[in-house]
C-alpha positions in Angstrom: 166.0 88.5 169.6 164.8 90.8 166.9 165.6 90.1 163.2 166.9 93.2 161.4 167.5 92.8 157.7 170.9 94.0 156.4 170.9 97.0 154.2 172.2 96.1 150.8 174.7 98.3 149.0 171.8 99.3 146.6 169.7 100.4 149.6 172.6 102.5 151.0 173.2 104.0 147.5 169.5 104.9 147.2 169.4 106.4 150.6 172.5 108.6 149.8 170.9 109.6 146.5 167.7 110.7 148.3 169.4 112.5 151.1 171.6 114.6 148.7 169.1 115.1 145.8 167.6 118.4 144.8 163.8 118.7 144.7 163.9 118.3 140.9 166.0 115.1 141.2 163.7 113.7 144.0 160.7 114.2 141.6 162.6 112.2 138.9 163.3 109.4 141.4 159.6 109.3 142.3 158.5 109.2 138.6 161.0 106.4 137.9 159.8 104.4 141.0 156.2 104.9 140.0 157.0 103.5 136.5 159.0 100.6 137.8 156.2 99.5 140.3 153.5 100.0 137.7 155.3 97.8 135.2 155.7 95.1 137.9 151.9 95.4 138.7 151.0 95.3 135.0 153.1 92.1 134.5 151.5 90.5 137.6 148.0 91.4 136.3 148.8 89.8 133.0 150.0 86.7 134.8 146.9 86.8 137.0 148.9 87.1 140.2 146.6 89.5 141.9 148.4 89.6 145.3 151.6 90.7 143.6 149.8 93.2 141.3 148.1 94.7 144.4 151.4 95.2 146.2 153.2 96.7 143.2 150.4 99.0 142.1 150.0 100.2 145.7 153.6 101.2 145.7 153.2 103.0 142.4 150.1 104.7 143.9 152.2 105.9 146.8 154.7 107.4 144.5 152.0 109.2 142.4 150.4 110.5 145.7 153.8 112.0 146.7 154.1 113.6 143.3 150.7 115.2 143.7 151.6 116.4 147.2 154.8 117.9 145.8 153.0 120.3 143.4 152.9 123.8 144.7 150.5 126.4 143.5 153.1 129.2 143.4 154.2 130.9 141.2 151.9 129.4 138.5 148.6 128.1 139.9 147.2 127.1 136.5 150.2 125.0 135.6 150.1 123.4 139.1 146.4 122.5 138.7 147.0 121.0 135.3 149.9 118.9 136.7 147.8 117.7 139.6 145.0 116.7 137.2 147.5 114.7 135.1 148.8 112.9 138.2 145.3 112.3 139.4 144.4 110.7 136.1 147.5 108.5 136.4 146.4 107.6 140.0 142.9 106.8 138.8 144.1 104.5 136.0 146.3 102.6 138.4 143.3 102.2 140.7 141.0 101.0 137.9 143.7 98.6 136.7 144.0 97.1 140.2 140.3 97.1 141.0 139.1 95.5 137.7 142.3 93.5 137.1 142.7 95.3 133.8 146.3 95.7 132.6 145.4 98.3 129.9 144.6 100.9 132.6 148.0 100.4 134.1 149.6 100.5 130.7 147.9 103.9 130.1 149.3 105.2 133.4 152.8 103.9 132.5 152.7 105.6 129.1 151.8 109.0 130.6 154.4 108.6 133.3 157.1 107.8 130.7 156.1 110.9 128.7 156.3 112.9 131.9 159.7 111.4 132.7 161.1 112.3 129.2 159.8 115.9 129.6 161.3 116.1 133.1 164.7 114.9 131.8 164.6 117.6 129.2 163.8 120.2 131.8 166.6 119.0 134.0 169.1 119.3 131.1 167.9 122.9 130.4 168.2 124.0 134.0 171.5 122.1 134.8 173.8 125.1 134.1 171.7 127.4 136.3 171.2 124.7 139.0 175.0 124.4 139.4 175.1 128.0 140.5 172.3 127.7 143.1 173.0 125.9 146.4 170.7 123.1 147.3 167.9 124.2 149.8 169.4 122.1 152.7 172.8 123.8 152.1 171.6 127.4 152.6 169.9 129.2 155.5 167.7 131.3 153.2 164.0 130.5 153.9 163.2 131.3 150.3 165.2 128.2 149.1 163.4 125.9 151.5 160.0 126.9 150.0 161.1 126.3 146.4 158.8 124.0 144.5 159.9 121.6 141.7 157.1 123.1 139.6 159.0 126.4 139.4 
């Protein structure tokens, strides 16, 4: 007999959010998850619970890696490279914090992620009227919509 954990209502809600989200909203969810896990890792480092810090920081790392992978070079390669460099800096600080058990590196990463989240929220507010007119990529057959990047 195999044990299968029950999905909580929160898990089902998150799954529904992810499945119906625009690329822009998915990016925001990743940023928020990266912040949440980095905070957990930082707290665990401060409490010298290194097993817990490793798990939490690894989860934050995964989110940041997905953010890097989501950056497309078109239509603005210079902006894309700058954004990748910023995310790589965050990734590196998380790694240093975990490796050297130094919470300050993780706090630096969190601070940058929080600034990025605030900027992203402002962007979402500005594009909201326009986004309401554009069907989500999974709702249209146009190949152009499927290639849309959240950098554009």
